[in-house]
N, C-alpha and C positions, 0 to 999 in steps of 0.2 A: 273364259264363260261361266257364269253364274250356273249351279247345278240344277236351278229351276227350268232353265232351258233346255238342259240336256235330252230330256224325253224326247222333246219336238226335233230335235236334231237327229236322235237316233231314229225316228221315226221315218223322217226325211230320208236317212240312208237306207233302210229296207225298203220303203217303196221305190226310191231310185235304182235300189239293184236290180228288184223284180221289173220294172219298167224296161229298163234299158238293157239287161243281161241277154233278154230274148234275142235281140238283133245279134249277137255274138253266138249263140246258140242254134240257131236255125238248122245249120247243116247237121249237127250232131242229132238234133230231134229228128230231122228228117229221115235221117238214114236208120235211125232206132226204129221208128214207127211205120219205116216202109212206105214214105209219102215223099210227094216232091217238094221242092225248097220253096216255092210260090205257095203251094197249099198249106205249108209250114207257117208262111207270113200270114195267113188268117189269125194266127194265134195273138200276133200284135194288135191286130185289128178288135181281135175279141177283148182284149184289155182295154184298149182306148173304148170300147162301146161300153163297158163295165164302168169306167169312170164317168162317162156321160149320163149314163143312167143312174148311177148310184149317188153323185155329188148333191143334186137337190133332193132326191127322193129320201135318203137317209136322213137329211137334215130335217125335213119337214116331220118326218117320222119323230125323230130322237130330240129334236129342238127345244122341248120341256124340260130335259132334264139336266142337271148340271154339267158344264163343259168336261170336267175330268171323269165322269162315269160314260160321258159320250166317246170320248176318245180312248177309254178302255175297253168299251166294246168293241169299237172300230179294229182296234189294234189286234182285238181276240178273233173277229171275221178274218183279217189279214192273214194272221198266222195260221189259221184252220184251211183256208182257202189255198194258201200257198203249199202247205203240206199235202194237201189233196193234188195239188198240180205235182209234186213229187212223187207220187205213186200212181198217178193216172196212166191205166194200161194201153188207152188207145187215144186216137187224135180226138174221137167225139168228146170222150172225158177230159182230157187236157184243154179242149177247146172251152168247154163249160167252167173248168177249174179257173182258166184265166179271165173268163167273162166275171166269175163270181171273187176274183182277186182283186178285180178292177174297181168294185162299188166302192169299198170303204176309201180308196184314194184320194178322191175331189173333198168328200167330206171330212176326213182327216186334216187335210191342208185347210179347209174352210174353217173348222172349228180351232184346230191349232194358231191360224192367223189372228183370230180374236182373242183367244187366250193370250198368246205373245204380246200382241198390242195392250192388254189390260194389265198385263205383270210387268210391263216395262218401265225405265224412268221416265220422267216426263220428258218431251220432245224427242225421245228416241225409240218410239214405235217402230218405226219401218227398219231400222236396225235389228231390233227385236225379231222382227218378222224374218229379217234376212238370217238369222242364226237358225232357223227352222229349215229354210231353203238350202241353208250349207250343208244338210245332210245330203240332198240331191247332188251337190257338186263333188262330195266325198264319195259318194258312190260311182261318179264318174271317173274319178280319180283311181280309185283302189279296189272298191267293190266290185264293178261290171268286168274288169279287167281280169280281176282274181277269179269272177265267177265263171268268165269265159274260158280262161288257164283250166280250170278244173271240169269243166265240160267237156274240154277237148281231150284231156289227158286221163280224166276217170270215167265220169258219168255225169249229164246234165242235170241228171236227178239230186245229183249231189249238191249242185250249185242252189237248186230251189231249197234243199236242206239249210243252207247257210243262210237263206232268207228267212227262214221257219227260226231258226237261231237268233238272228238279230230280233225279230219279231218278239219272241220271250224275253230276250234282255230290255227291250222297250216298254214292254208290260211292266216288268217289274220296276223299272226307273220311273215310269208315270206314278205308279201306286207310292213309291216312297218320296218323288222329288217334286212331282208338279202340286203346285198350291191348288185347294180347292176353291173354286168361284162359285158364287151363286147362280142358281137357274134364272133363266128370265122370267120375272115376275109377270105376270097376266098376260100370258103369250096368247097372241091372237094370231093363227096361221094365216087368216083370210086376209089381215092388214099386213103379214110379212109378205105374201104373195102380191100385194099392191106394189111393192117394189117394180116387179116386172111389167108394170103399166105405165112406169115412167120412161119418157124418151133417153133420159140420162143412163138409165141400167142398159138398154140397147146398144147404145151409142159407144158405150164400156165394151159390152161384150163383142161386137162388131171390131173395136179397135185389137181386142185379145185375139178374137179368132183368124184375124186377116194379118195383124200387125206382126205377131210372133209366128205366123205361117213362114215369115221371112226368114226365121231361125232355121227351121225345119226343112225348107229348100236345099239348105246348104248342108245341114247335119246328117239329113237322109243319104245324100250322096257323096259324104266325106271321104269316105273308102276309095271308090274309083276315082274320085278327083285327085287324091295323092299319090295313087298308083298308074293313072292312065295319063296323067297331065303333069303331075310334079315329079313322076318318075321314080317314086320310093316302092321297095319292094313289099310285098303283100305281110311279111313278117313286122315289119316297122308300123303297120296301122295301129296296132294297141298301143304303140307308145306316142303316137300322134293323137291317139283319142284322148291319152291321159294328159297330153298338153292343154288339149280343148280342154279338159276337165279343170285344170288349174285355171286356166282362163275364167272358167266359169265362177270358180270360188272366188277369185279377185274380183270380178265383177258384180257379183251377190253382194259383197260388203260396200262396194261402191254406189249400186244401187240405192242401199239401204242409207246411206250418208247423204245422197242427193235428194230422196224424197223427205228425209228429216229437215234438211237445210233449206229446202225451197218449198214445193209442194208435188205430191204424186203426180198430179196432172202435167207440171211443166216439167220434171224428172222424165215422165214418159215420153212427151212430146220430143224432148231434146235427144234422147236414146234412140228412139225410132229414127232421128233424121241421121244421127251418127252410124246408126245401121245401115240405112241406105247407103253411105258414103264407103263405110267397111266392105260392103258386099259386093260394091263397084268396084273397088280397088283387089277385092279376091278374083274377081272376073280377070284382071287384068295380068295378075301376078303369078298365078298360080302353076307357071311353067319354069318358075325358079324357086328351087328348093329352099333355100334361106328364106325368102320372102314369103314363101308358101306357109313355114312352120312360123313366122312372125305373126302372119295373119290368121293363122289358126288360132293361135292365143288371145290375140286381141278380137277376133269374131266370138270368140266364145265369151270372151268378158264384157263385151258390149251385150250380145244378145241376152245372157244371164243376170246383167245388172238391172233388167227389165222387171226381174221377177217380183221384188218387194215394193218398187213404186205402184206396181198395177193392183198386188193386192191389197195394199192400203187405199189406193183410189176406190176400189170397189168397195172396201169395209166403210170409207169416209162417206161414201156416197148411197149407204143403206142405212139409216137410222132407224134402230128398231127391228131390223131384219140382217144384221151383219152377218152370221154365219152361213145364211142361206144365199146371201150373195157373194160371200168368199167362196164358198162350194163351187156357185155358179162359175167364177173366174177361174177355177180349175179345169171345169168342163170346157170352158172355152180354149184353154190351152191345148186340150186334147183336140178339140176341132180345129185349132190352128196345126195341131202336128199332121192330122189327117190332109188337110187342105195343102201345106207345104210340101208334103211327099207325092201327094197328086198332082199340082199344079209345076213342081219342080220337074217331075217326070216327064212332062208334055213336051218340051224341046228335044229330050233326049229322044221319045219314041219317034221325033220326025228328023234325028238324025244329027242333031248338033252335039256339039263335045260337052263334056262334062264341066265347062265353065259356064253353061248356059242356066243352071238352075240359080245359080248368084244372081244374075240380071232378075228373074221372076221374084226371087226373096227381095231384092232390092225394091222391086214395084211393090209388093205386098207390105212392104215396111214402111214404104212412102204412104201408102192408102191408109194405114194403120195411123200415121202421124196426123192426118187430116182430121179423123176423128179425135186424136188427142186435142189440136190446135181449137177443135168446135168447143172442147169440155172446157178450155182455158178462157176461151170467149164468152161463156154463158155461165161460169162459176165465178162471180166477181168476188167472195168474200172466204168460203173456205171452199175444199174440193169436193165437198158432199151438201153444197147449199146454192141451189138455183137461184136466178135472179127473182123468180117470184118468190121464192121462200124468205129471201133477204127483205123484200118489202113489206111481205107480211110482218116479220119479227119488229121491222122499222114502227109500222103501223101500231103494234101491239104495245111498244114501248111509249109511243107518244100518246096512248090512250091510256 
């Protein structure tokens, strides 16, 4: 990896740890703050809400500045608010800290995606974006298990201190190694917001929010699936999550290559269909431990292979408002997180077993693929160019 991409990977690592480690720390936080585990679960929702609010809002405020300055400011926010989480004395203060910690998440990935695509070699923009998302996969392989171990055996506050340390290292690397790109000239916020008036923008948002929700129906309930259905002990869950993380890392690279070789829209459609098949298989084979482990790796790979294609699809579909659109895709991912956990839990509430969320996830991924195929049908030349735009360009060339 070229060192100019390392700051983006480190940023993804810190964000990945703080987002996902909370799942493993809930019992420890609940015990320490004398609250129930379901109430502690609101801390996960607080972070997701912060992402949805902060992603477009911070880009609208900061979009006129050079990307490097924006990323530095976002990482300062990230580091400070996670430090606030480490010292929060009550549930209320921790809830506020988690909400604030989520604010820079989507904006960082939004700006970082645009930067990665601009400094990449020709024809390798999606692969460059995948290097940033690699930080998330490393977080799931190493950071989250380590943070969970520290929280269980020492203190959950030290886990957030680790996140703060990663944030400080990321700040230093951003300062030293990230190339300085120019700010957008003659920025027109009203014109940028016009992206959301396009039907294509909302099709992509719906595709992300619903399609990637298929991942989270599976991932949200992977622990009880592996213990109650596959028959693994609770002590093995950490290693199973690491296996899923390795799959995510592999899939992340594959997704970047596919998006560069074909197109983001075609790669997204194909991968969503593969996710439908994969989740259906999960439903039928999870009672076999060997097959359950194999499918854990494969499902993680398939699900995370969507990250780079979807991000590139949003960027290429938003000429002139790339950072705003890319941050909106991150907000959509978090909406997918919430929808997946909610809809995946519905059959469980009605007494079905822990394989049933996989069926729900397959259905959500299928719906997402319909939106992707719509995009392919209506984009004849480039992923970000509609049929009407293509006709306008031809008219100009002829006259």
